[in-house]
C-alpha positions in Angstrom: -49.6 137.4 -73.0 -46.8 139.7 -74.0 -47.6 142.9 -75.9 -44.8 144.8 -77.5 -45.1 148.5 -78.1 -43.8 149.9 -81.4 -41.0 151.6 -79.6 -39.8 148.2 -78.2 -39.3 146.7 -81.6 -35.8 146.5 -83.0 -35.0 149.3 -85.6 -34.5 148.2 -89.2 -30.7 148.2 -89.9 -29.3 151.0 -91.9 -26.0 151.1 -93.9 -24.4 154.0 -95.8 -24.6 153.7 -99.5 -20.9 154.4 -100.0 -18.3 151.8 -100.8 -15.6 153.2 -98.4 -18.1 153.6 -95.5 -19.2 150.0 -96.0 -15.5 149.1 -95.5 -14.6 148.2 -99.1 -12.6 149.6 -102.0 -11.8 148.8 -105.6 -8.3 147.4 -106.2 -6.2 147.7 -109.3 -7.8 144.6 -110.7 -11.2 146.2 -110.6 -12.3 143.9 -107.8 -14.2 144.9 -104.7 -12.2 144.0 -101.5 -12.2 144.8 -97.8 -10.2 147.8 -96.7 -9.2 145.9 -93.5 -8.2 142.8 -95.5 -7.4 143.5 -99.1 -7.5 139.8 -99.9 -11.1 139.3 -98.7 -14.1 139.6 -100.9 -17.5 141.0 -99.9 -18.8 139.4 -96.7 -22.5 138.7 -96.9 -23.0 137.2 -93.5 -22.3 139.8 -90.9 -25.1 139.0 -88.5 -27.1 136.0 -87.3 -30.2 137.9 -88.2 -30.9 137.5 -92.0 -32.4 141.0 -92.2 -29.0 142.6 -91.4 -27.3 140.5 -94.1 -30.0 141.3 -96.7 -30.0 145.0 -96.0 -26.2 145.2 -96.3 -26.2 143.3 -99.5 -28.7 145.6 -101.1 -26.8 148.7 -100.1 -23.6 147.1 -101.6 -25.5 146.3 -104.8 -26.7 149.9 -104.9 -23.1 151.1 -104.9 -22.2 148.6 -107.6 -25.2 149.7 -109.8 -24.2 153.3 -109.5 -20.6 152.5 -110.5 -21.7 150.4 -113.5 -24.2 153.0 -114.7 -21.6 155.7 -114.4 -19.2 153.8 -116.5 -21.8 152.9 -119.1 -22.8 156.5 -119.5 -19.1 157.4 -120.0 -19.2 154.9 -122.9 -22.1 156.8 -124.5 -25.1 154.9 -123.3 -28.3 156.7 -122.4 -31.5 155.8 -120.6 -34.7 155.2 -122.6 -37.9 154.8 -120.6 -40.5 152.1 -121.5 -43.3 152.6 -122.2 -42.2 155.4 -124.5 -43.6 158.8 -123.8 -43.6 158.1 -120.1 -43.3 161.2 -118.0 -40.8 161.3 -115.1 -43.5 160.5 -112.5 -45.1 157.7 -114.5 -44.3 154.0 -113.8 -41.6 153.0 -116.3 -38.7 150.7 -116.9 -35.3 152.1 -117.9 -33.3 150.5 -120.7 -29.9 151.5 -121.9 -29.3 152.4 -125.5 -26.2 153.7 -127.3 -26.3 157.1 -128.8 -26.0 155.8 -132.4 -29.1 153.6 -132.2 -31.1 155.6 -134.8 -28.3 155.5 -137.4 -26.5 152.2 -136.9 -26.9 149.5 -139.5 -26.3 146.8 -136.9 -28.1 146.6 -133.5 -27.1 144.1 -130.7 -29.9 143.6 -128.2 -29.1 141.9 -124.8 -32.1 140.4 -123.0 -30.9 139.4 -119.5 -32.1 137.3 -116.7 -35.2 138.4 -114.7 -33.4 138.1 -111.4 -30.7 140.6 -112.3 -30.5 144.4 -112.2 -30.1 146.5 -115.3 -26.6 145.9 -116.9 -25.6 143.4 -114.3 -24.7 139.9 -115.5 -23.8 138.4 -112.1 -22.9 140.0 -108.8 -21.0 136.8 -108.1 -18.7 137.6 -111.1 -18.4 141.2 -110.1 -17.1 140.1 -106.7 -14.6 137.5 -107.9 -13.4 138.7 -111.3 -14.1 142.4 -111.5 -16.9 145.0 -112.0 -16.5 145.3 -115.7 -16.4 141.6 -116.3 -19.5 140.9 -114.2 -21.5 143.7 -115.7 -22.2 145.1 -119.1 -19.2 147.5 -119.1 -16.7 145.3 -120.8 -19.2 144.0 -123.3 -20.4 147.5 -124.2 -16.9 148.7 -124.6 -16.2 145.8 -127.0 -19.3 146.4 -129.0 -19.2 150.2 -129.3 -15.4 150.8 -129.2 -13.7 147.8 -130.8 -10.5 149.9 -131.2 -10.4 150.7 -127.5 -9.5 147.8 -125.2 -9.6 149.5 -121.8 -12.5 150.9 -119.9 -13.0 154.6 -119.4 -11.1 156.4 -116.6 -12.6 156.0 -113.2 -12.4 157.9 -110.0 -11.2 156.7 -106.6 -14.6 155.2 -105.8 -15.1 153.5 -109.1 -17.3 156.1 -110.8 -16.4 157.2 -114.3 -14.4 160.3 -114.8 -15.4 163.1 -117.2 -13.2 161.6 -119.9 -15.3 159.6 -122.4 -14.4 157.3 -125.2 -15.5 158.4 -128.7 -17.8 156.1 -130.6 -16.6 155.2 -134.1 -18.7 152.1 -134.5 -21.7 151.5 -136.8 -23.0 149.0 -134.3 -25.6 150.0 -131.7 -26.3 148.4 -128.3 -29.6 147.9 -126.5 -29.5 146.6 -122.9 -33.0 145.5 -121.9 -34.2 145.4 -118.3 -36.1 142.2 -117.5 -35.5 142.4 -113.8 -36.5 145.8 -112.5 -40.2 145.5 -113.2 -41.7 146.5 -109.8 -42.5 150.2 -109.4 -41.7 151.7 -106.0 -43.9 154.7 -105.6 -41.9 156.2 -102.7 -38.7 156.5 -104.6 -40.3 156.8 -108.1 -38.1 154.0 -109.4 -38.4 150.4 -110.6 -36.6 147.6 -108.9 -36.2 143.8 -108.7 -38.0 141.6 -106.3 -34.8 141.2 -104.2 -34.5 145.0 -103.9 -38.2 145.3 -103.0 -37.8 142.8 -100.2 -34.8 144.7 -98.9 -36.5 148.1 -98.8 -36.4 149.9 -95.4 -39.2 148.9 -93.0 -40.7 150.4 -89.9 -38.8 147.9 -87.8 -36.6 144.9 -88.4 -39.4 142.5 -87.7 -42.1 144.1 -89.9 -43.3 142.3 -93.0 -42.4 143.4 -96.5 -44.4 146.1 -98.2 -47.6 144.8 -99.9 -47.8 145.1 -103.7 -50.9 146.6 -105.4 -51.8 147.6 -108.9 -49.8 150.8 -108.3 -46.6 148.8 -108.4 -47.4 147.5 -111.9 -45.7 149.1 -114.9 -47.8 149.4 -118.1 -46.8 146.9 -120.8 -44.1 145.6 -118.5 -46.0 143.5 -116.0 -43.5 140.6 -116.3 -40.3 139.8 -118.2 -42.1 138.4 -121.2 -44.2 141.6 -121.5 -41.0 143.7 -121.2 -39.3 141.7 -124.0 -42.4 142.2 -126.2 -42.3 145.9 -125.4 -38.6 146.2 -126.4 -39.4 144.6 -129.8 -42.6 146.6 -130.3 -41.6 150.0 -129.2 -37.8 150.1 -129.9 -36.9 147.6 -132.6 -40.0 147.6 -134.8 -39.6 149.5 -138.0 -42.6 151.7 -137.2 -41.0 152.9 -134.0 -38.5 155.1 -136.0 -36.0 154.6 -133.2 -33.9 152.2 -135.3 -33.3 152.2 -139.1 -35.8 150.2 -141.1 -33.0 148.3 -142.7 -30.9 147.7 -139.6 -29.8 144.1 -138.9 -30.8 143.0 -135.4 -28.8 140.5 -133.4 -30.2 139.0 -130.2 -28.3 137.9 -127.2 -30.6 136.0 -124.9 -29.5 135.1 -121.4 -31.6 132.2 -119.9 -35.2 133.5 -119.6 -34.3 136.5 -121.8 -33.6 134.2 -124.7 -36.7 132.2 -124.0 -38.8 135.4 -124.2 -37.2 136.4 -127.5 -37.8 132.9 -129.0 -41.4 133.0 -128.0 -42.0 136.5 -129.4 -40.3 135.8 -132.7 -41.9 132.4 -133.2 -45.4 134.0 -133.3 -44.3 136.8 -135.5 -41.6 135.4 -137.7 -43.2 136.5 -141.0 -42.9 140.1 -139.8 -39.4 139.9 -138.4 -37.5 137.4 -140.6 -35.9 140.1 -142.7 -34.6 142.1 -139.7 -33.2 139.4 -137.4 -29.6 138.6 -138.4 -28.7 136.0 -135.7 -29.4 134.8 -132.2 -26.9 133.8 -129.5 -28.2 132.2 -126.2 -26.8 131.2 -122.9 -28.5 128.4 -120.9 -31.3 128.0 -123.5 -34.7 127.3 -122.1 -36.8 126.9 -125.2 -37.7 123.4 -126.5 -38.1 122.3 -130.1 -41.4 120.5 -129.4 -42.9 123.5 -127.7 -41.6 126.8 -129.0 -40.5 125.6 -132.5 -42.9 122.8 -133.3 -45.5 125.0 -135.1 -42.9 126.5 -137.4 -41.2 123.4 -139.0 -41.4 119.7 -139.0 -38.1 119.2 -137.2 -37.7 115.7 -135.9 -37.3 116.4 -132.3 -36.8 112.7 -131.4 -33.4 112.6 -133.0 -31.2 111.2 -130.2 -27.9 113.1 -130.3 -27.5 112.8 -126.5 -27.3 109.0 -126.4 -24.7 106.4 -127.2 -27.3 104.4 -129.0 -28.6 107.3 -131.1 -29.1 107.0 -134.8 -26.8 109.1 -136.9 -28.0 112.7 -137.6 -28.7 113.8 -141.1 -28.5 117.6 -141.8 -31.8 117.5 -143.5 -33.6 116.1 -140.4 -32.1 118.4 -137.8 -31.6 121.5 -140.1 -34.6 121.5 -142.6 -34.1 123.5 -145.7 -37.1 125.8 -145.2 -37.6 129.4 -144.4 -39.3 128.7 -141.1 -38.3 130.1 -137.8 -37.1 126.7 -136.7 -34.8 126.5 -139.7 -33.4 130.0 -138.8 -32.8 128.7 -135.2 -31.0 125.7 -136.6 -28.8 127.7 -139.0 -28.3 131.2 -137.5 -28.5 130.5 -133.8 -26.2 128.9 -131.2 -26.2 128.4 -127.5 -23.6 128.2 -124.7 -24.4 125.9 -121.8 -23.1 124.8 -118.4 -20.2 122.4 -119.1 -16.8 121.4 -117.7 -15.5 121.1 -121.2 -13.3 124.0 -122.6 -15.0 127.0 -124.0 -16.4 126.5 -127.5 -16.4 122.7 -127.6 -19.6 121.3 -129.1 -21.8 119.5 -126.5 -25.1 117.7 -126.6 -28.3 119.7 -126.8 -29.1 120.3 -130.4 -32.1 118.0 -130.6 -33.6 119.5 -127.4 -33.1 123.1 -128.4 -33.0 123.0 -132.2 -29.6 124.8 -132.4 -25.9 123.8 -131.9 -24.8 123.9 -128.2 -21.3 124.7 -127.0 -19.5 124.6 -123.7 -19.2 127.9 -121.9 -16.3 126.7 -119.7 -18.6 127.4 -116.7 -19.8 124.2 -114.9 -21.6 125.5 -111.8 -23.5 128.8 -112.1 -25.9 129.7 -114.9 -25.5 133.4 -114.2 -21.7 133.2 -114.9 -22.1 131.7 -118.4 -22.3 135.0 -120.1 -19.2 136.7 -118.4 -17.2 133.6 -119.4 -18.5 133.2 -123.0 -19.3 136.8 -124.0 -16.1 137.2 -126.0 -16.7 134.1 -128.0 -20.4 135.1 -128.5 -19.5 138.5 -129.7 -16.9 137.1 -132.2 -19.6 134.7 -133.6 -22.1 137.6 -133.9 -19.5 139.6 -135.8 -18.9 136.7 -138.2 -22.6 136.2 -138.8 -23.1 139.9 -139.6 -20.2 140.0 -142.0 -21.3 136.7 -143.7 -25.1 136.9 -144.3 -25.0 133.5 -146.0 -23.3 131.7 -143.1 -25.0 128.6 -141.7 -24.1 126.6 -138.7 -22.6 123.2 -139.3 -24.7 120.2 -138.2 -22.9 118.3 -135.5 -23.4 114.8 -134.3 -22.4 114.7 -130.6 -22.0 111.2 -129.3 -21.4 110.5 -125.6 -19.4 107.4 -124.6 -18.4 105.8 -121.3 -14.9 104.7 -122.2 -15.5 101.0 -121.8 -15.8 100.3 -125.5 -14.6 103.6 -126.9 -11.0 104.1 -128.0 -10.7 107.9 -127.5 -10.4 107.9 -123.8 -10.5 105.3 -121.0 -12.5 107.7 -118.9 -15.3 108.4 -121.4 -16.3 111.7 -123.0 -17.8 113.0 -126.3 -17.0 112.6 -129.9 -18.0 115.4 -132.3 -18.5 114.6 -136.0 -19.5 117.3 -138.4 -22.2 116.0 -140.7 -22.2 118.9 -143.1 -23.6 122.4 -143.4 -27.1 123.3 -142.5 
């Protein structure tokens, strides 16, 4: 029987939390590339032992988070801790809010994916397309500074310079934090599960830290509780953080959108005058589950079949004041699809709202970076036009054998009227 002493165990790998010391730099396209090979992206696998790869990735992600937060602060965003009135040492979740939140007449709330860090859409997009594109920086700049097309000045390591961009917009921004919901007592900070598993250990072969009740954050035990807390403590009229007459627009990314739909479905009588519109990516709600108690929508309408009966606007978009009717008329979703961005695609019967191609066919996390400009344009239009209603589309798939549009098959989109 072999017995290893603690001193004989391999030390946990350590990496410097600085981009240049990791061997990377930010090029003129805002992409992270290797110093030794400027054409090469971040290299995840540097060792046959997965622990080395995980530790290096987490340190790289830490550098990226610092850069992103620095740029967002230069754009005027500040940190708000949930639950409210939390002291610095209390377990809390940071969310980012613009400085004009209490005075703006329009508030855009982004509810992201539970697997991502605060203000990060996709590390994959950050690596391939650029830091601003894969994070909330470009979106925040478009929302808060529509007259300013470029990002704030940055230093040599990607951090923002002291030069800030003035805010001339009456639109406020709230970036929720559905991912960093585990409280690490040692660093007095919240983190995602991925970051928790990558925390330093006594040795490279030790097991991850054990979670206890001390790692729970009050009112933010999971992503649904966090979304509820954002609505209850920030957006509700009684919070006095936003104007009582402010129009709120929701951007829900995957589970974030599902959480918003579930929250509002149970409280629509309270919120129906405050929610202006909802835009989703990769919608996860279903008409027969989240919307079935709010309206008698015929969820069996077959818009995704070649044998489907024609859709009537009154069946898919009922003329009622229910939450389901709101979803049908003032909500749209962008989904994985090989079709060009903005093309109507099947999914309305399943989700109760029009679905459009995102132009992204493979990765759910990359939908928002690709479609955010189109989503923001639609949100602006719905804010300017309170009476706007989504058109009801009949999306019919065909295989090309009997169809005349294309020998290879495809979809045919027919507008059946306004909702």
